C-alpha positions as CSV (number, residue, x, y, z in Angstrom):
1,M,-32.1,-7.1,-8.0
2,L,-32.1,-10.6,-6.6
3,G,-29.5,-11.7,-9.2
4,F,-27.3,-8.8,-8.1
5,I,-27.5,-9.8,-4.5
6,A,-26.9,-13.4,-5.2
7,G,-23.8,-12.5,-7.3
8,W,-22.3,-10.6,-4.3
9,Q,-23.1,-13.4,-2.0
10,A,-21.4,-15.9,-4.2
11,M,-18.3,-13.6,-4.4
12,W,-18.0,-13.4,-0.6
13,R,-18.7,-17.1,-0.3
14,D,-15.9,-18.0,-2.8
15,L,-13.5,-15.7,-1.1
16,W,-14.3,-17.2,2.3
17,S,-13.9,-20.7,0.9
18,G,-10.5,-19.8,-0.4
19,R,-9.1,-18.5,2.9
20,Y,-6.8,-21.5,3.4
21,L,-5.4,-21.1,-0.1
22,I,-4.8,-17.4,0.6
23,L,-2.9,-18.3,3.9
24,E,-0.8,-20.9,2.0
25,L,0.0,-18.5,-0.8
26,M,0.9,-15.8,1.7
27,R,3.3,-18.2,3.4
28,R,4.8,-19.1,0.0
29,E,5.3,-15.4,-0.9
30,V,7.5,-14.9,2.2
31,V,9.5,-18.2,1.8
32,V,10.2,-17.7,-2.0
33,R,11.3,-14.1,-1.4
34,Y,13.8,-14.6,1.3
35,R,14.9,-18.3,0.6
36,Q,17.6,-17.1,-1.8
37,S,18.4,-13.8,-0.4
38,A,21.7,-13.3,1.5
39,L,20.4,-10.2,3.4
40,G,16.9,-11.5,4.0
41,Y,14.7,-9.1,5.8
42,A,17.6,-6.6,5.8
43,W,16.4,-5.5,2.4
44,A,13.2,-4.3,3.9
45,V,15.2,-1.9,6.2
46,V,18.0,-0.9,3.7
47,M,15.8,0.6,1.1
48,P,13.7,3.0,3.1
49,L,16.8,4.1,5.1
50,V,18.6,4.9,1.9
51,T,15.7,7.0,0.6
52,V,15.3,8.8,3.9
53,G,19.1,9.3,4.2
54,V,19.2,10.9,0.8
55,F,16.3,13.3,1.5
56,T,17.7,14.2,5.0
57,L,21.0,15.2,3.4
58,L,19.3,17.2,0.8
59,S,17.2,18.9,3.5
60,H,20.2,19.7,5.7
61,G,22.3,20.9,2.8
62,R,19.3,23.2,1.9
63,I,19.3,21.8,-1.5
64,L,15.6,21.0,-1.0
65,A,13.5,23.6,0.9
66,I,11.5,21.3,3.3
67,S,9.5,23.1,5.9
68,Q,9.6,22.3,9.6
69,T,8.0,19.1,10.7
70,E,6.3,18.4,14.0
71,I,8.7,15.4,14.6
72,P,12.4,15.0,13.7
73,Y,12.6,14.8,9.9
74,P,14.2,11.5,9.6
75,V,11.4,9.9,11.8
76,F,8.8,11.9,9.7
77,A,10.3,10.6,6.4
78,L,10.7,7.0,7.5
79,L,7.1,6.7,8.8
80,N,5.7,8.2,5.6
81,V,8.0,6.1,3.3
82,S,7.1,2.9,5.1
83,L,3.4,3.6,4.7
84,W,3.8,4.6,1.1
85,Q,5.9,1.6,0.2
86,F,3.4,-0.7,1.8
87,F,0.6,0.8,-0.3
88,S,2.6,0.8,-3.5
89,G,3.8,-2.7,-2.8
90,V,0.2,-3.9,-2.5
91,V,-0.6,-2.3,-5.8
92,A,2.5,-3.5,-7.6
93,Q,2.4,-7.0,-6.3
94,G,-1.3,-7.4,-6.8
95,T,-1.1,-6.1,-10.3
96,Q,1.5,-8.7,-11.3
97,S,-0.1,-11.7,-9.4
98,L,-2.1,-13.1,-12.2
99,T,0.7,-12.9,-14.9
100,A,3.2,-14.4,-12.3
101,A,0.9,-17.4,-11.8
102,G,1.3,-18.2,-15.6
103,G,-0.9,-21.1,-16.7
104,M,-2.5,-21.5,-13.3
105,V,-4.9,-18.7,-14.2
106,S,-6.3,-20.4,-17.4
107,R,-5.9,-24.1,-16.6
108,L,-6.8,-24.5,-12.9
109,H,-10.3,-23.9,-11.5
110,F,-10.1,-21.8,-8.3
111,F,-11.1,-18.4,-7.2
112,K,-8.4,-16.3,-8.9
113,V,-8.9,-13.3,-6.6
114,T,-7.0,-15.3,-3.9
115,L,-3.8,-14.6,-6.0
116,V,-4.3,-10.9,-5.6
117,V,-5.2,-10.9,-2.0
118,A,-2.3,-13.2,-1.1
119,S,0.1,-10.9,-2.7
120,I,-0.3,-8.4,0.1
121,M,2.1,-10.6,2.2
122,R,5.3,-9.3,0.8
123,P,4.6,-5.6,1.5
124,L,2.9,-6.4,4.8
125,S,6.0,-8.4,6.0
126,D,8.2,-5.5,5.0
127,L,6.1,-3.1,6.9
128,V,6.1,-5.2,10.0
129,V,9.9,-5.3,9.9
130,R,10.1,-1.5,9.6
131,I,7.9,-0.7,12.5
132,P,10.6,-1.4,15.2
133,L,13.0,0.6,13.1
134,I,10.6,3.6,13.2
135,I,10.3,3.3,17.0
136,L,14.0,2.9,17.4
137,M,14.7,6.0,15.3
138,A,12.1,8.0,17.2
139,V,13.7,7.1,20.5
140,S,17.1,7.9,19.1
141,Y,16.0,11.4,18.4
142,R,14.2,11.7,21.7
143,S,10.9,11.9,20.1
144,Y,8.6,9.7,22.2
145,P,5.2,8.9,20.5
146,G,2.2,8.7,22.9
147,L,-0.3,5.8,23.0
148,E,-2.2,7.6,20.2
149,A,0.4,6.5,17.8
150,L,-0.9,2.9,18.2
151,L,-3.9,4.1,16.1
152,I,-1.6,4.1,13.1
153,I,-1.8,0.2,13.0
154,P,-5.5,0.0,12.3
155,M,-5.0,2.5,9.4
156,I,-3.1,-0.3,7.7
157,I,-6.4,-2.0,6.9
158,P,-7.9,0.7,4.7
159,I,-4.7,1.3,3.2
160,A,-4.6,-2.3,2.2
161,L,-8.1,-2.2,0.9
162,L,-7.4,0.8,-1.3
163,G,-4.4,-0.9,-2.7
164,L,-6.1,-4.3,-3.3
165,G,-9.0,-2.5,-5.1
166,I,-6.7,-0.7,-7.4
167,A,-4.7,-4.0,-7.9
168,M,-7.7,-6.0,-8.8
169,V,-8.6,-3.7,-11.7
170,L,-5.1,-3.5,-12.9
171,A,-4.3,-7.2,-12.5
172,V,-7.2,-8.1,-14.9
173,I,-6.1,-5.3,-17.4
174,N,-2.5,-6.5,-17.2
175,L,-3.5,-9.9,-18.4
176,V,-4.3,-8.4,-21.7
177,L,-2.0,-5.3,-21.8
178,R,1.3,-6.1,-20.2
179,D,2.3,-2.4,-20.5
180,V,0.3,-1.8,-17.3
181,S,2.9,-3.4,-15.1
182,N,5.7,-1.6,-17.0
183,A,4.2,1.8,-16.5
184,L,2.9,1.2,-12.9
185,G,6.5,1.8,-11.4
186,V,6.6,5.2,-12.9
187,F,3.1,6.2,-11.7
188,L,3.8,5.1,-8.2
189,T,7.1,6.9,-8.1
190,Y,5.5,10.2,-9.2
191,G,2.5,9.4,-6.8
192,M,4.9,9.4,-4.0
193,F,6.2,12.9,-4.9
194,L,2.5,14.0,-5.3
195,A,1.8,13.0,-1.6
196,P,3.1,14.4,1.6
197,V,5.7,11.7,2.1
198,M,8.9,13.6,2.0
199,Y,7.5,16.9,2.9
200,P,4.7,18.2,5.3
201,Q,1.2,18.9,4.1
202,P,1.3,21.9,1.7
203,L,-1.1,24.8,2.3
204,S,-0.6,26.9,-0.8
205,F,-1.8,26.4,-4.4
206,P,-0.9,24.5,-6.6
207,M,0.9,22.1,-4.2
208,V,-2.3,21.8,-2.1
209,L,-3.5,19.5,-4.8
210,V,-1.6,16.7,-3.2
211,N,-4.5,16.4,-0.8
212,F,-6.4,14.8,-3.7
213,N,-4.0,11.8,-3.6
214,P,-6.0,9.1,-1.9
215,M,-3.0,8.2,0.3
216,S,-2.5,11.7,1.6
217,P,-5.2,11.7,4.3
218,F,-3.6,8.5,5.8
219,L,-0.1,9.9,5.7
220,I,-1.3,13.2,7.4
221,A,-3.2,11.3,10.1
222,A,-0.2,9.1,10.7
223,Q,2.0,12.2,11.2
224,D,-0.4,13.8,13.5
225,L,-0.7,10.6,15.7
226,M,3.1,10.1,15.7
227,S,3.6,13.7,17.0
228,G,0.8,13.5,19.6
229,M,-1.3,16.2,17.8
230,A,-5.0,16.2,17.3
231,L,-6.0,15.1,13.8
232,R,-6.0,18.1,11.6
233,D,-8.9,16.9,9.4
234,P,-10.8,13.9,10.8
235,A,-13.5,14.3,8.2
236,M,-10.9,13.9,5.4
237,L,-9.7,10.7,7.0
238,V,-13.2,9.3,7.4
239,G,-13.7,10.1,3.6
240,A,-10.4,8.3,2.7
241,V,-11.5,5.2,4.7
242,L,-14.9,5.2,2.9
243,L,-13.1,5.7,-0.5
244,A,-10.8,2.7,0.4
245,V,-13.8,0.5,1.1
246,V,-15.6,1.6,-2.1
247,A,-12.4,1.0,-4.2
248,F,-12.1,-2.5,-2.8
249,L,-15.7,-3.4,-3.5
250,V,-15.6,-2.0,-7.0
251,G,-12.3,-3.6,-7.8
252,F,-13.6,-6.9,-6.4
253,R,-16.7,-6.7,-8.5
254,F,-14.7,-5.7,-11.6
255,F,-12.4,-8.6,-11.1
256,V,-15.0,-11.3,-10.8
257,V,-17.0,-10.0,-13.9
258,V,-14.2,-9.1,-16.3
259,L,-11.6,-11.7,-15.6
260,P,-13.2,-14.5,-17.6
261,H,-13.2,-12.3,-20.7
262,A,-9.6,-11.2,-20.0
263,I,-8.5,-14.8,-19.8
264,A,-10.2,-15.5,-23.1
265,L,-8.3,-12.6,-24.8
266,A,-5.0,-13.3,-23.2
């Protein structure tokens, strides 16, 4: 029991001691991404707008039967797409962080989890750029969110913890089985369609199964807060937050215990 506690204490101590490295790696993530990009941060705006535009046209053309939303559909879709792409970006970037570091992982002695944690910077910077766009679009559709919409911002923390927990597990496995990163994009794409991202929360079977997507409670809560409604299911949101914390802790422990064996096999 004492050894278990000591192991957790050492993990948190090593993570805290690597905080400056994390900050430097996060700075590098942003610099490297946009240094050779002609459009720079515009890419963070163009991609969700294209996705939202396509689904808006499909909805207005009645090609897709999307039920009525509490806020204008383009605002609804842009909010959800931005949150989903933040989550999927955390998972994707974190999963590839160890393989992207190359020989650093096996040759240099440092707390490797800093690579996964620092990879959050790209999707986080994209989300920050998109927030003013969401506000601007809401105003343009005369949909004025109340102060309760500010509560969406703290929800970014459990979403990040959920993504990091998943990424820590997949990053270790990806060192040995590179197929993980190749298949991840497909799973994340299907995961978006199995969550209330482009459509409201379904109430009939079998589509009600989308509620089991771990991101669904966050998306539903964000929709409620943006529309000024009371939360439809606060208990579901609390459960999602607890799940995110557990996912992070399990992923963190898995990373520390299994990584040395994965490096030896890679």
